N, C-alpha and C positions, 0 to 999 in steps of 0.2 A: 862434322857435320853440326855437333849441339854446337860449340863455338862460333860458327857461322850463322848460325842462326840467332844467338846471344848478341853479335857483333853487329848483326843488322838489327836489329831491335834498337840498341843503344845509339845505332848513327841514326835512326828513323827518327828516335824522339829529341833528340838535339837538332838535326836538320832537316827531318824529313816528313812523311805522312801522317805520323803518331802524336807529331807537336802540333797540328793545326788541321781543324774540321775542315776539308776540301769538299765539292760538290761531287757524288761521286761523278768518275769518267770523265773529270772534266780537264782542260789544259793543266791547270796548275796541280791537279793530283798527278798527272802522266810525270811532268816534269820533277815533282816532287820525289814520287816513288824510282823514277829513272836516278839521280842524284844518290840515294840511297845504296840504290841496286850495285851502281856504280865505283862510290864509295869502299863499299864493300868487298866488291870483285876484287879490285886493286889492291886493298890492304892484303886479302890473300895471296894475290899473285907477288906480290915482293916478298912475303914469307915465304911461299912457294920455292920462289927464286935463289933466296939468299942465306937461308936458315937451314931449310931441310935439300937432304940429297935428292937430285931432280929425280931420279930411278924411283924414288919413294912414292910421290903423287905428281904425276904430270902435269906441266903449265898448265896445259890447257884447259885444267878441270876449272880451276877458281873462272876464269873467261866464260867455259860453258854453263858452269853452272849460274853465274849470274844472271847468264842470257835468259836460261832454261826458267831462274827464277821472278824476271823481270817479266816475261812474257804471261808466265802464269797469275801473277798478281795484278795484270793489267786486266787479264781474263777475267778473272773474279769481279773485278770492278765493274768493267762494263755490263757484265752479265745481271750483275748486282741492278746497275743504273738502266738498264733495258725493261728487267722484272718490276721495278719502280713506278718506269713513267706508264708501261701495259697497265700496270694494276689502278692506278692514278686515272689513266683513260679511260677504264673501262667503269668509275665507278658512274653515280648517278649523280647528277648536276641541275639546278633549275634553269642553265640557261647551259645549249649545246651548241658551240660554235664553227662554223666555217671561218678559216684565218685566211683574208688575203694578203699575201705578201709573204714570201720563204727569206727576206735577208736579215742583216741584222736584228732590227727592230722587229719583224715578225719573228726570230727565231727567239729572242728575249720575251717577246709578250705569251708565246705556247708554253715555254717553260714558268712564266709566272702563272697560268694556267693551270699547269697541271700542278704543280708545286707549292701554290699559294694558297689562297682562300678556299678556295672549293668553288664559288663562285659560278664559275664558266669550268666548262671543259672541251676542251679542243677535238673535235671529229675529223675534220679533214685542213689541209691548204693546199691553197690554189695562189698560183704564180704564174703572171706573163710570158717569164722568162724562161724558153723552151731549153736552157741548159739545165735549168732546176730541175728536168723531168729525171723519175724515180728516185729522187731524195728523199730521204728522209729526215724529219727533225720530233728530235725525242719519241722516234719509233713512229711519228707519223707520217705518212705517205703524201710527197708533195705531188699535185696534178699541176698541170700547166693549162690557161684560158679559162676565162671567165662560163662560158658555153656548158662547162662540168658541174654548175653550182645547181642547175634546179633536179639532175638525177642526186646529184650527192645529196642535197635537203632531204630527198626522200628517205633513198635508202640509210641514210645515219640520222634521221629523225630532229635534224637539226632547228634550230629554234634563231639562232642569230647570226649575221654574217658581221663579222669583224674586218676591219677594213686596217693594217697593219703597216700601212704606207702615211707617213706624217705629211708629207710634202704632194700627196695627189691634186692632181686641181679638179676645178670646178666642175669640167666634162667628163671627168673618169667619176666623180663621184654623183654626176646625176646617172649616169650609165648603171653603178652599181644599186643605186636606189632604187630604181626601175625594176631589177632584179629581185629586189627585195621585194617590192610591193608583188610581183607576179607570182613570188614564190613563198609570202607571207613570212618572210624571215624580219627580224628586225633588225637593223643596221646600226651598229655602232663604229665611231673612228675614233683616232685618237688625236690629241691636240698637234700643233706645228713642234716641229723637234726641236726649237727654242723655248718652247714651253716646259719641255718635259724635264725632270731632272734624270741626269744617269742613264739607267735603262728602261725601257717601254715595261710598264704594268698595268694589270686588271684596274687597278684603280684609275687610271689615267683615261679610260676609254668614258666615252660620253655619247649622247644623241648628236644624230646629225642635225646640223639647222644651217637656216636658209642662207646664212655666209659662206659654208662650206660647199653648196650647190652652184652659186651664182659668183663668188668671187672667188676668194683663198689660193692665191696664186704666191711664191716666194719673188721675192722682190729684189735683184743685188743689185746694192748701190754702192758709189763710189765714195764713199763715205771719208777718204781722203780730201776729195774736188768739194765736197761741200762743204766740210768744215774751214776750208783753204776761202771758200766764197762767203760764208758766216759767223765764222768763229773771230771775237774781236771787233765786230759791225754793227752798224746801227742799222737793225732790220725793220720795218713797217710793214703791217697787215692790213688790208681794210677790209670789210666785211670780218674783223675780226669775231664776233658773236654768233656768227651763222657757222654750219657744220663743217664747209670745207675750211674757213677762216680759223675757227676754234683749234682743228684740230692741226693745221699747219703751223701754230703758234707752238703746240704742245710740241710738234717734231721739231722746231727750230729752236726752241728751248734748250734742248739736249746739246746742241753745237756751241753753246753757249755766247752768244753774240754780246757785246758790249751792251747793246739795249735793245728793246724787244717790244715795239710803239705797237700796240692796239686800237686801231680807229676805226670807230662802230655808234652807228646813230642809236642803237637801242642800247640803252642802258642795261635792260636786264642780261641781254646776252652777253654783254662786255662783263657783266656782274659774275655771269656762271663760268666766261670762260676765263676770268681772273681765281676763283675758286678752284678747278679743276688745276689751274698751274700752280697756284701757291699754297692752296689748302686754306687760306684766309681772302674773305669776299669783301673785302674791307672797304673798296672803291678808293682804295688812297696811292699814293704815288705818281710820278709824273709821266710815267708809259703808260696809261688809259689817255686815250682820246676821244674824247665823247662828238664827233662830227658829224654831219653828213655831206657825201660827196657829191650833191649838189649844188654846194655854196664852194664857188671858186675863191671867194675872199676869204673864206676860214681856210681852206686845204692851202694854200699859198704863205697864209704866214704861218699854220703849224710845220708845213715843209719847210720853211726857212729858219724856221726856230730849232726844229730837232735835226734838219739835215743829216736824215735817212741815206745809206749807202745801196741799203737794197731794199725794192719794195713791191710787194706780193700784193694784188689788187683781185681782191676773191668778191667786193661786196659786187652785188648785182640782184636786179627780179627776175625769177627764174619761172611762175607761176606760166606757164602757157594759153591757159584758156583764160584767166585774167586780163593776162597784156594784151589777147586779140580784141579784148573789149575794152581798153585803154592803150591803146599805143602809144598816147602822149605819154604815159607812165616808161612805157621801156625808153622814150625817147630821152625823157629828165634823167632816169639814174640809170641805164645800162652804155647810152649814148654821149649825153651832154655830162655826166657824172664821170666814167671814163676819162673824157677829154680834161675835163677840169683836175683831175689826179693826174694824169699825161703831163699836163702844162706845167703845176706843182712841182712833179719830180724833174723834170727839164731845167726848171728855175733853179733850183736848189741843185743840181747838180748830182742827181742819181747815177747812180755806177750800173744797177743794174735792175732794170724793170719785168717784171712776168706778170701779163696779163691772162689772168685765168678765164678759158671761153668753153667753149660748149659744142659737143656731137651737133648740136643743131643749127649753130652756122655754116655747117659744109652744108653745101645743097637748101639754103634757105627755103622754107614756104611758110613762115609763122612771124609776128610781132618780134618775139621774143629770139628768134633764127636773124633776123634782119638785123635787130639792133646789135646784138654780138657779133653778126658779120661785120658792121661797123668798127665795132671795138677793135675785131682785131685789124681792122685796117687803118683805122687811125694810129695804132701802137706800131705798125708796117709806116706809116707815116714819119712819126716821130723817132726812128730808129734813123730813118732818111735822113732826116735836117739835124738832129741833136746828137751829143756826145754823151757815149754809156752804152749799153746794149739792151734794147725793149724785144722783149720774147713774148708771145700767145703761148699758151700750152690747151688743149683739146681733148675732152673727155666724153664721157656719154654720164649716164646716172649712176650714182653714189649710194646703195643704200645705207638706211640707217638716216639719209638727209632729213632734214622737215620736210615735211608736204609729199614724203615719196607714197608710192602706192602701198607698200611694205604694211605701215599701219593703219593704213585708211582698210585694207584687206584684212589686216585682224583685228581689229574692230568691228568690221562687218561679219568675220565670221564668229566672232564672240557672242556677238547678238542674236545670230543666228536669221541677221538680214541674208538676202540674195547680194553676191558679191559684183559689184560693177566694172566691166571689163568693155572698153569700146569697140575692139572687134576682135574676132574669132584669131585672125591672122597677125593681130600687132605684135610686134618683137622690140627688145631696147636693149643696147649693152646694159652689163650692170658692173661695177665695179666698189670695192669695198671703199670707206672714208680710207683708213690708214693708206692701202694701197694706193690711193689714187695721190694722196698728199705726198708719199713717197717717192712719186716719180715725179711730181710736181717740182721737187727738191732737186733730182735728176738733172731736170729739164734744165733749171736754171740755171748749171755750170755746163752744159753744152748746147743750149741752144744757138744758132747763129741770129747776128743782129736782124729783124725785122722777119723772122722766120716764125711759123707758126710750128710747136711740136706736136705732136698727133700721139696720145699714149692707146697701146693695143689694150682693148679691152675685151679680147677673147671672141666669142660668137654670142650672137644674138639668142634671147631665151624670149619666148612667147610670155607675154603678158597671161595669158591665161592659165599657162603650164607653172607660173609662180603662183599664180591662186589655187590651182590644186595641191601644189606640194605645202601650199599651207595649212587646208584643210586637212592633209594625210599628219602634218607634225602637231595639231590642233585636234586628229582625232574626231572630226565632225566634219561631216558636208552638207554643204548647201549649196542651191540652185547658183549658176553664172548666169548674170544679165549682160546681152550684148546691149549696148547704148547707140552705137554708131560712132565714126570718128568723130574729135571734133573741128571747127573751122582751124584751118592752119596744121592739124597733124597729120603725120606721115604713117603708115604701116609699119616701116623700118627704117631706121636713121642711118646715117651716112657719114662716116669715119672723113670723108675726103671729098669735094667737089670733082666732076670729069676732069676738069680743066688744069686741078692740080697735079702736077709732077712729083711723088713722093719718093722721098729720098731715105738711104738707109742711114742709121746714124750708130755711134759706137754703143747702144745699146738695144739688146733685143726687142723690148717691150716700147721702144719710144721712135718714132719716122719724125721726118720733116719736109714740111713744104712752103713754097714761097706764097706770101699773102700779096695782095696788091695793093698799096698805099693808097690811101683818098686823104686831100686837103683838108682839113678839119675847118675852113672859113665860113661853112654856112653854119656852122655850129653857133655861130654869135647871133645868128637870124633870131629875129623877136619873136616869132613865131613858131609853134613845135608842129611837129607833124600830126594832123588829125585823122589820119588814115593809116592800114596797114600798107595799103599803094605806096604812100609816099615814102615810109619805111623802104619798102621795096627795091624802088626807083634810088633811093641813095646806096642801098647795100650792094644794088647788081652796077652801080654806076661804073662808067669804065674808065683805064687810066688814061690820064692825057699823056700825046705823043711827047711832050716834053719829059716828062718823069720816065717814060718806056727807055729815050732816048738815054737817060741819065742812068737808068739802071742796067743799060747794055755796053756803059764803057768800061 
């Protein structure tokens, strides 16, 4: 017996648990202990079988002894781990957390809370998967369903609600945030899984922000298809200094185009985009094109000089109220400007043209919507008449874009002014700028000639709820002042018109519709539309019978 103990220790020092500090009760420690016991038992089994007469020591003794030793060693370790977890779980901490999610990330986070810095102590785990029912993680019981949270929070004196689901969507996070508000729990979340290193840790936790509640959906891209479309090609982006255009430039640059041409009329915007791409804002190089899309001659000159293969047309005027008062401006930029870019692209032999549109082009009711609808129809017309592939991409409001309600509300709350909302029931679709641009790139490789690719924006969110969320995040309450719907504004936006037949695509977040083409002959008229009604008539102008016959062949 003493010899077996000495040999076990020697083998354990060389290959087993005594040479490495394992986490108590972990899989690695179980394997290490099992290896040591097995080697010891096998050695004595050989000795008993070969050296000694079998009658003195039964051959089963080394095997049974090894099994008993293994059970005993593992039992001691698991008891030690359970005792340690229970002791840490009962300690007083500044934050008593209910953890949502009992998967790999949740287990890793609970372990970090128990044996880490001590800032948080997990008091309960909640998971939506009923298969997790009655399980325990480091001695903490798993309950199923968010409905348990109010009762647990009161009984366990919880202070925090921690979401250990890095890829939780916005709708789920809004539900959790509402529970947090109702129970007085502070909600914490983990960053997206791609932003975490190795395992989830307490140090990764952060407060919920507006992007979590309104955006944040995993977007799966066909990287190979996008690379095949962009890598080694000359790519031109109009409106490169704007919110969407600049993000498109940053994402396109990752695919290593032969050249990335950035066209913009605002020199400050162009400067900011170059700075974000290169770290140098010297406004040097041949890829910065300072030009206005209203100037057809200038565009043709630049397109013929640089011969782009792929064009992303993101330049546009987008402020509904201003364009409602100045419909001729909507015409000159969103309609005539788009026609100018389209004609320059066709003349230079562009292979792919992507027109960035808006949900306001579906069932339009405003100068902005009418002008963007005409732009979609012009794009479809060029698809019908010219070589190459001409596609529109339609989506709603993007968070963080210049002129959006978010910075306006934030400033009103900061200064203690009433937050101005047009109507209690007005709601909009929201998407993060990176998400929108990723899906624009995806639509670039899958859109059919003349189609409009419509991005799935999730569920619409009431603007008043956005204002309340911003107040809660700022810790400051101000009144909401309802000012009434503005001319041309709708309570809810549409992603499709009633007459459009939506089709599924190869991507779960992108659908497609056909857009009726419209001839650009009226563009050359010397007079600009001086009213929203004129824009409306053009936007809703029926397709000619000749075009319909040609399309049905």
